[in-house]
GUVEXKE-446124 format. One record per atom (N, C-alpha, C): z, x, y; residue in three letters. Coordinates in steps of 0.02 Angstrom, whole numbers, padded with zeros to 5 digits, always signed. Example, Ala and Ser with C-alpha at 12.3 -4.5 7.8 and 13.67 -1.06 7.14 Angstrom:
<atoms>
+00390+00660-00284ALA+00390+00615-00225ALA+00390+00660-00165ALA+00354+00642-00112SER+00357+00684-00053SER+00394+00645+00002SER
</atoms>
This chain:
<atoms>
-00006+00054-00059MET+00006+00006-00009MET-00010+00043+00071MET-00056+00033+00098THR-00037+00064+00158THR+00021+00047+00210THR+00010+00109+00270ASP+00060+00060+00313ASP+00048-00001+00353ASP-00012-00010+00374THR-00027-00077+00387THR-00035-00147+00346THR-00043-00119+00284ASP-00022-00173+00212ASP+00055-00196+00222ASP+00110-00132+00221THR+00156-00157+00219THR+00192-00176+00281THR+00159-00186+00339ILE+00214-00214+00387ILE+00168-00276+00406ILE+00109-00287+00357GLU+00060-00351+00361GLU+00113-00403+00319GLU+00128-00335+00261SER+00139-00380+00210SER+00232-00454+00227SER+00256-00432+00281LEU+00314-00436+00299LEU+00297-00494+00354LEU+00234-00528+00351LYS+00231-00570+00404LYS+00244-00645+00391LYS+00296-00674+00437GLY+00325-00742+00429GLY+00360-00718+00390GLY+00396-00685+00335LYS+00436-00683+00293LYS+00511-00647+00325LYS+00539-00654+00259LEU+00614-00651+00271LEU+00632-00590+00236LEU+00658-00557+00263ILE+00704-00466+00249ILE+00779-00487+00229ILE+00799-00468+00186VAL+00876-00471+00178VAL+00905-00417+00187VAL+00961-00400+00235SER+00971-00333+00225SER+01047-00334+00174SER+01032-00309+00138CYS+01096-00296+00073CYS+01134-00220+00111CYS+01193-00225+00112GLN+01217-00191+00151GLN+01295-00193+00127GLN+01345-00132+00115ALA+01431-00160+00107ALA+01421-00093+00157ALA+01491-00097+00177LEU+01524-00028+00218LEU+01581-00038+00164LEU+01611+00046+00177GLU+01673+00082+00142GLU+01744-00002+00144GLU+01735-00014+00182ASP+01805-00044+00195ASP+01753-00115+00152ASP+01737-00140+00133GLU+01719-00202+00113GLU+01712-00206+00035GLU+01756-00270+00010PRO+01721-00271-00065PRO+01685-00259-00117PRO+01631-00271-00082LEU+01569-00270-00127LEU+01531-00199-00109LEU+01595-00139-00083TYR+01542-00079-00070TYR+01544-00040-00140TYR+01477-00066-00151ASP+01458-00010-00225ASP+01384-00024-00214ASP+01364+00044-00261PRO+01285+00057-00233PRO+01256-00013-00314PRO+01296-00010-00354TYR+01293-00076-00426TYR+01271-00148-00377TYR+01321-00147-00362ILE+01329-00226-00328ILE+01282-00248-00273ILE+01260-00187-00223MET+01192-00192-00188MET+01127-00206-00221MET+01129-00165-00273ALA+01076-00165-00312ALA+01051-00234-00335ALA+01106-00266-00361LYS+01112-00335-00386LYS+01093-00389-00333LYS+01128-00374-00304MET+01123-00404-00200MET+01026-00400-00202MET+00998-00350-00180ALA+00926-00352-00179ALA+00890-00392-00231ALA+00875-00392-00300LEU+00890-00416-00353LEU+00878-00488-00341LEU+00955-00502-00322ALA+00932-00584-00303ALA+00907-00628-00244ALA+00888-00569-00215ALA+00873-00580-00148ALA+00778-00590-00148ALA+00767-00549-00198LYS+00699-00544-00225LYS+00684-00606-00280LYS+00710-00621-00298GLU+00721-00675-00346GLU+00708-00744-00302GLU+00757-00743-00246GLY+00764-00800-00199GLY+00689-00812-00153GLY+00649-00751-00153GLY+00598-00752-00105GLY+00592-00696-00073GLY+00626-00665-00041ALA+00641-00593-00013ALA+00573-00542-00002ALA+00547-00545+00055SER+00475-00499+00064SER+00505-00437+00056SER+00579-00392+00065ALA+00572-00327+00101ALA+00657-00328+00103ALA+00681-00284+00076ILE+00774-00270+00088ILE+00779-00211+00142ILE+00838-00221+00176ARG+00854-00165+00226ARG+00919-00149+00198ARG+00922-00088+00183ALA+00975-00047+00156ALA+01002+00002+00187ALA+01072+00024+00163ASN+01107+00071+00214ASN+01130+00113+00167ASN+01128+00186+00190SER+01141+00243+00140SER+01109+00276+00057SER+01111+00316+00069VAL+01058+00363-00011VAL+01073+00321-00058VAL+01134+00331-00070GLN+01136+00310-00143GLN+01139+00214-00148GLN+01146+00193-00099GLN+01131+00114-00139GLN+01052+00089-00111GLN+01014+00140-00056ILE+00950+00147-00066ILE+00939+00177-00127ILE+00942+00212-00173GLN+00921+00235-00227GLN+00937+00195-00277GLN+00997+00153-00265ALA+01003+00085-00335ALA+00960+00035-00327ALA+00955+00012-00264ILE+00923-00039-00248ILE+00838-00019-00277ILE+00797+00018-00236LYS+00739+00047-00283LYS+00713+00059-00356LYS+00804+00055-00390LYS+00789+00061-00466LYS+00765-00020-00479LYS+00803-00070-00424GLU+00815-00144-00458GLU+00741-00174-00429GLU+00739-00166-00390VAL+00669-00188-00354VAL+00616-00154-00321VAL+00548-00186-00321ASP+00498-00164-00294ASP+00482-00171-00253ASP+00537-00194-00208LEU+00491-00232-00109LEU+00506-00169-00081LEU+00473-00187-00047PRO+00479-00143+00030PRO+00545-00121+00052PRO+00567-00051+00075ILE+00634-00033+00078ILE+00635-00014+00168ILE+00677-00062+00211ILE+00691-00031+00266ILE+00768-00007+00260ILE+00743+00082+00277GLY+00827+00135+00251GLY+00870+00135+00331GLY+00925+00124+00327ILE+00964+00181+00383ILE+01017+00209+00346ILE+01058+00237+00402ILE+01117+00267+00375ILE+01145+00260+00424ILE+01215+00228+00419LYS+01251+00231+00477LYS+01302+00282+00464LYS+01309+00297+00537ARG+01354+00373+00545ARG+01388+00389+00620ARG+01470+00400+00600ASP+01490+00398+00662ASP+01491+00451+00693ASP+01490+00465+00760PHE+01491+00547+00779PHE+01556+00527+00853PHE+01581+00579+00852PRO+01655+00584+00927PRO+01613+00577+01013PRO+01548+00580+00995ASP+01520+00599+01064ASP+01461+00531+01081ASP+01455+00475+01047SER+01398+00449+01027SER+01412+00373+01010SER+01404+00329+01040ASP+01409+00253+01003ASP+01358+00241+00955ASP+01315+00299+00963VAL+01246+00266+00936VAL+01277+00289+00857VAL+01233+00243+00816TYR+01277+00244+00735TYR+01230+00237+00667TYR+01178+00202+00712ILE+01121+00190+00640ILE+01065+00255+00641ILE+01056+00282+00593THR+01011+00319+00596THR+01017+00373+00658THR+01057+00415+00662PRO+01062+00423+00736PRO+01049+00484+00751PRO+01034+00546+00683THR+01014+00613+00703THR+00959+00610+00658THR+00918+00696+00659LEU+00873+00699+00604LEU+00904+00719+00534LEU+00970+00746+00518GLU+00999+00734+00454GLU+00972+00687+00413GLU+00978+00624+00464GLU+00984+00544+00431GLU+00908+00527+00422GLU+00869+00548+00463ILE+00812+00548+00444ILE+00774+00580+00398ILE+00794+00632+00394THR+00774+00673+00322THR+00786+00635+00272THR+00850+00638+00244ALA+00873+00589+00193ALA+00821+00526+00182ALA+00823+00490+00215LEU+00791+00452+00212LEU+00717+00464+00201LEU+00702+00501+00213ILE+00636+00521+00193ILE+00650+00531+00113ILE+00677+00590+00109ASP+00677+00603+00041ASP+00693+00546-00008ASP+00728+00488+00019CYS+00728+00436-00023CYS+00672+00393-00052CYS+00629+00396+00003GLY+00536+00375-00007GLY+00539+00278+00023GLY+00587+00284+00095VAL+00589+00214+00122VAL+00537+00197+00165VAL+00498+00153+00145ASP+00437+00129+00184ASP+00444+00122+00261ASP+00527+00090+00270ILE+00509+00092+00359ILE+00575+00112+00374ILE+00593+00158+00423ILE+00653+00199+00417ILE+00691+00147+00506ILE+00732+00114+00495ALA+00754+00088+00565ALA+00792+00140+00601ALA+00810+00145+00679MET+00850+00186+00705MET+00865+00158+00759MET+00928+00173+00798ASP+00940+00159+00851ASP+00882+00180+00896ASP+00871+00120+00962PHE+00828+00134+01008PHE+00874+00121+01074PHE+00938+00129+01085THR+00941+00092+01152THR+00948+00157+01201THR+00965+00123+01239ASN+00993+00196+01311ASN+01056+00220+01298ASN+01082+00212+01252ARG+01147+00248+01248ARG+01148+00310+01218ARG+01186+00362+01262THR+01192+00438+01242THR+01193+00444+01184THR+01129+00477+01133ARG+01172+00508+01077ARG+01194+00558+01062ARG+01190+00558+00982PRO+01248+00628+00970PRO+01228+00686+00990PRO+01258+00723+01007HIS+01254+00791+01043HIS+01197+00797+01105HIS+01194+00743+01122GLY+01161+00731+01212GLY+01108+00752+01195GLY+01063+00716+01122VAL+00998+00724+01118VAL+00966+00684+01159VAL+00925+00668+01178GLU+00891+00626+01225GLU+00847+00597+01188GLU+00804+00533+01175LEU+00777+00475+01131LEU+00707+00500+01149LEU+00680+00522+01204PRO+00598+00533+01188PRO+00614+00590+01149PRO+00631+00641+01161HIS+00643+00709+01135HIS+00636+00705+01047HIS+00693+00662+01040PHE+00718+00642+00973PHE+00649+00612+00912PHE+00611+00566+00959ILE+00570+00534+00925ILE+00486+00575+00908ILE+00498+00605+00976GLN+00452+00670+00963GLN+00447+00721+00898GLN+00518+00728+00883GLU+00524+00775+00839GLU+00523+00739+00763GLU+00514+00684+00786ILE+00546+00644+00711ILE+00436+00626+00701ILE+00417+00625+00755LYS+00334+00614+00733LYS+00307+00667+00705LYS+00337+00730+00765LYS+00288+00795+00735LYS+00322+00793+00665LYS+00382+00809+00639ARG+00386+00815+00561ARG+00354+00774+00499ARG+00363+00689+00524TYR+00342+00662+00497TYR+00299+00599+00530TYR+00236+00626+00524PRO+00189+00584+00574PRO+00171+00508+00564PRO+00178+00527+00463LYS+00141+00457+00441LYS+00211+00410+00431LYS+00271+00419+00442GLN+00336+00372+00426GLN+00339+00310+00474GLN+00339+00261+00439LEU+00346+00202+00490LEU+00401+00206+00506LEU+00433+00171+00574ILE+00501+00179+00614ILE+00507+00116+00639ILE+00558+00080+00638MET+00581+00001+00665MET+00642+00038+00706MET+00624+00013+00776ALA+00662+00007+00818ALA+00731-00031+00858ALA+00775-00011+00824ASP+00810-00076+00845ASP+00852-00058+00906ASP+00835-00112+00951ILE+00840-00106+01029ILE+00902-00183+01059ILE+00922-00174+01102SER+00954-00217+01124SER+00953-00270+01184SER+00894-00245+01219THR+00870-00260+01285THR+00793-00265+01279THR+00784-00314+01326PHE+00711-00303+01337PHE+00663-00244+01357PHE+00709-00215+01426GLU+00674-00154+01420GLU+00687-00112+01364GLU+00736-00072+01314GLU+00711-00054+01272GLU+00674-00079+01222GLU+00619-00133+01196GLY+00602-00131+01189GLY+00510-00123+01218GLY+00506-00124+01250VAL+00454-00094+01304VAL+00444-00025+01297VAL+00517+00029+01298MET+00500+00077+01306MET+00508+00106+01224MET+00528+00049+01163ALA+00524+00078+01098ALA+00447+00088+01069ALA+00397+00019+01119GLU+00332+00026+01094GLU+00289+00087+01130GLU+00332+00104+01197GLU+00309+00158+01229GLU+00306+00227+01184GLU+00375+00230+01155LEU+00377+00284+01145LEU+00362+00302+01063LEU+00307+00251+01048GLY+00283+00259+00972GLY+00305+00231+00916GLY+00363+00167+00906ALA+00401+00150+00865ALA+00323+00092+00837ALA+00327+00076+00786ASP+00302+00030+00732ASP+00307-00032+00740ASP+00391-00046+00738LEU+00399-00121+00766LEU+00448-00097+00796LEU+00493-00164+00826VAL+00537-00171+00860VAL+00582-00227+00843VAL+00655-00231+00821SER+00691-00282+00804SER+00767-00287+00853SER+00776-00320+00855THR+00817-00376+00886THR+00883-00352+00871THR+00909-00301+00828THR+00966-00304+00802THR+01018-00281+00840THR+01011-00236+00893LEU+01077-00236+00939LEU+01080-00264+00992LEU+01034-00323+01001SER+01058-00373+01075SER+01136-00405+01059SER+01181-00394+01092GLY+01240-00415+01086GLY+01302-00360+01080GLY+01254-00333+01040TYR+01307-00259+01014TYR+01337-00181+01070TYR+01273-00194+01128THR+01283-00135+01173THR+01323-00191+01219THR+01351-00153+01274PRO+01406-00177+01339PRO+01374-00206+01365PRO+01301-00175+01376TYR+01258-00201+01440TYR+01173-00267+01426TYR+01200-00292+01350SER+01159-00327+01332SER+01165-00400+01314SER+01147-00439+01310ARG+01172-00529+01294ARG+01207-00518+01242ARG+01270-00537+01288GLN+01318-00564+01243GLN+01312-00639+01218GLN+01316-00636+01157SER+01340-00742+01126SER+01353-00711+01056SER+01366-00782+01021ASP+01387-00797+00965ASP+01302-00804+00925ASP+01263-00838+00958ASP+01210-00851+00942ASP+01139-00802+00929ASP+01090-00784+00896PRO+01035-00749+00894PRO+01000-00741+00969PRO+00992-00700+00977ASP+00950-00673+01054ASP+00868-00694+01042ASP+00862-00755+01032LEU+00782-00812+01043LEU+00739-00783+01119LEU+00791-00780+01149GLU+00746-00769+01215GLU+00738-00697+01232GLU+00772-00642+01187LEU+00747-00582+01189LEU+00664-00561+01153LEU+00667-00615+01105ILE+00611-00618+01051ILE+00539-00648+01100ILE+00550-00706+01133GLN+00532-00740+01179GLN+00467-00668+01239GLN+00516-00650+01266SER+00514-00605+01319SER+00463-00564+01278SER+00482-00523+01236LEU+00445-00452+01212LEU+00375-00486+01190LEU+00376-00553+01149LYS+00319-00569+01113LYS+00257-00576+01183LYS+00311-00585+01221LYS+00230-00587+01300LYS+00186-00504+01310LYS+00234-00460+01293VAL+00213-00382+01304VAL+00217-00352+01280VAL+00236-00351+01212LEU+00214-00303+01160LEU+00156-00322+01100LEU+00124-00256+01100MET+00072-00238+01041MET+00102-00250+00970MET+00161-00219+00980ILE+00181-00217+00901ILE+00228-00251+00871ILE+00226-00279+00805PRO+00279-00325+00787PRO+00362-00340+00796PRO+00352-00402+00826ILE+00435-00396+00828ILE+00501-00438+00762ILE+00530-00401+00754VAL+00568-00433+00711VAL+00646-00461+00737VAL+00638-00511+00713ALA+00709-00551+00734ALA+00778-00525+00679ALA+00823-00511+00712GLU+00889-00485+00675GLU+00950-00488+00709GLU+01001-00522+00712GLY+01079-00529+00700GLY+01086-00590+00728GLY+01141-00614+00689ARG+01179-00677+00703ARG+01111-00725+00676ARG+01090-00710+00624ILE+01033-00776+00606ILE+01090-00817+00551ILE+01097-00874+00544TYR+01159-00898+00512TYR+01130-00942+00459TYR+01081-00987+00489SER+01033-01049+00445SER+00972-01040+00452SER+00945-01079+00377PRO+00869-01066+00398PRO+00833-01094+00448PRO+00849-01158+00486GLU+00809-01163+00539GLU+00823-01135+00577GLU+00876-01104+00568THR+00871-01024+00641THR+00795-01001+00623THR+00790-00968+00573ALA+00760-00914+00552ALA+00676-00943+00564ALA+00691-00987+00552ALA+00615-01027+00564ALA+00607-01011+00636ALA+00653-01047+00666GLN+00651-01032+00746GLN+00628-00984+00754GLN+00649-00924+00749ALA+00628-00854+00776ALA+00554-00858+00755ALA+00546-00881+00696ILE+00453-00850+00687ILE+00413-00882+00733ILE+00439-00963+00754GLN+00396-01002+00792GLN+00412-00953+00858GLN+00441-00938+00886LEU+00443-00900+00945LEU+00429-00853+00957LEU+00386-00816+00881GLY+00350-00738+00892GLY+00350-00699+00864GLY+00442-00692+00826ALA+00452-00634+00767ALA+00384-00638+00722ALA+00395-00574+00682HIS+00322-00545+00644HIS+00381-00594+00579HIS+00438-00561+00582ALA+00477-00579+00512ALA+00561-00579+00537ALA+00618-00608+00488VAL+00658-00592+00509VAL+00718-00572+00473VAL+00761-00550+00472VAL+00804-00479+00459VAL+00891-00560+00426VAL+00900-00562+00387VAL+00957-00592+00381VAL+01009-00555+00337VAL+01073-00547+00352GLY+01095-00521+00332GLY+01149-00549+00293GLY+01210-00553+00379GLY+01287-00577+00351GLY+01303-00652+00319GLY+01237-00711+00328ALA+01237-00748+00309ALA+01206-00744+00224ALA+01197-00690+00198ILE+01156-00714+00135ILE+01220-00667+00105ILE+01222-00585+00109THR+01245-00549+00072THR+01315-00522+00086THR+01365-00570+00126ARG+01406-00530+00140ARG+01491-00564+00139ARG+01484-00599+00074PRO+01535-00646+00053PRO+01608-00649+00122PRO+01623-00608+00118ARG+01686-00609+00157ARG+01679-00622+00238ARG+01627-00616+00246GLU+01615-00648+00338GLU+01582-00702+00326GLU+01550-00716+00271ILE+01543-00801+00259ILE+01593-00841+00267ILE+01644-00822+00216THR+01713-00840+00207THR+01751-00864+00286THR+01759-00807+00318LYS+01786-00799+00370LYS+01748-00873+00427LYS+01692-00873+00451ARG+01654-00909+00473ARG+01674-00986+00443ARG+01675-01011+00382PHE+01694-01065+00350PHE+01779-01094+00375PHE+01815-01029+00362VAL+01890-01039+00372VAL+01895-01053+00457VAL+01859-00994+00494ALA+01851-01017+00559ALA+01833-01079+00592ALA+01777-01122+00568ALA+01772-01180+00573ALA+01829-01242+00569ALA+01843-01214+00489LEU+01903-01284+00475LEU+01981-01280+00522LEU+02000-01215+00554VAL+02023-01213+00597VAL+02031-01228+00671VAL+01953-01215+00695ASP+01940-01256+00750ASP+01927-01350+00745ASP+01916-01369+00692SER+01923-01429+00688SER+01969-01488+00665SER+02042-01443+00666ARG+02108-01488+00664ARG+02117-01483+00732ARG
</atoms>
């Protein structure tokens, strides 16, 4: 499958994020692989996954395109989604189809500026598809200018200067659709099939859903909170 085919295969489709962090009960590559298999059997077109171990386990279980990330914290930066070349190289070695990374305006680890970072990635790995996780309209425009292949609304609401809401940022999708040539992926706080469909209708190329499908602890919390509010 070519890069163009990979992107086109996602059009109008659901991408399921199968991730678990170390403090979560489902933090285990085997469990994430089975989550990915369940997602595939349910009709998912691709999997978004975190960490080398979990990606390797998922690739053994399903043959869907993988959008890979590595989350890593640095003391000098709030950027944590695939923040340095070390994580990029690890994902390349995993053979992921698309690498997603932070494209926000925040200071990167070690003071590296985003344009220089992207330039280095393009020089080393010119054929690698890159998905830009952004939080604002301006970052989406910048992502296309820097050579991203797709842009995702992943970080809207997760930077202090972006729109803060408990709902998905559908307005951001609409605004980006008017100016970008690259595909837009809707991601973040999409909790219902109806909202996912709405995102596609507003111009999203594909939709990523994670917390509403693969994170039972968070799903349970939302049900509990709703019952508390109803009293």
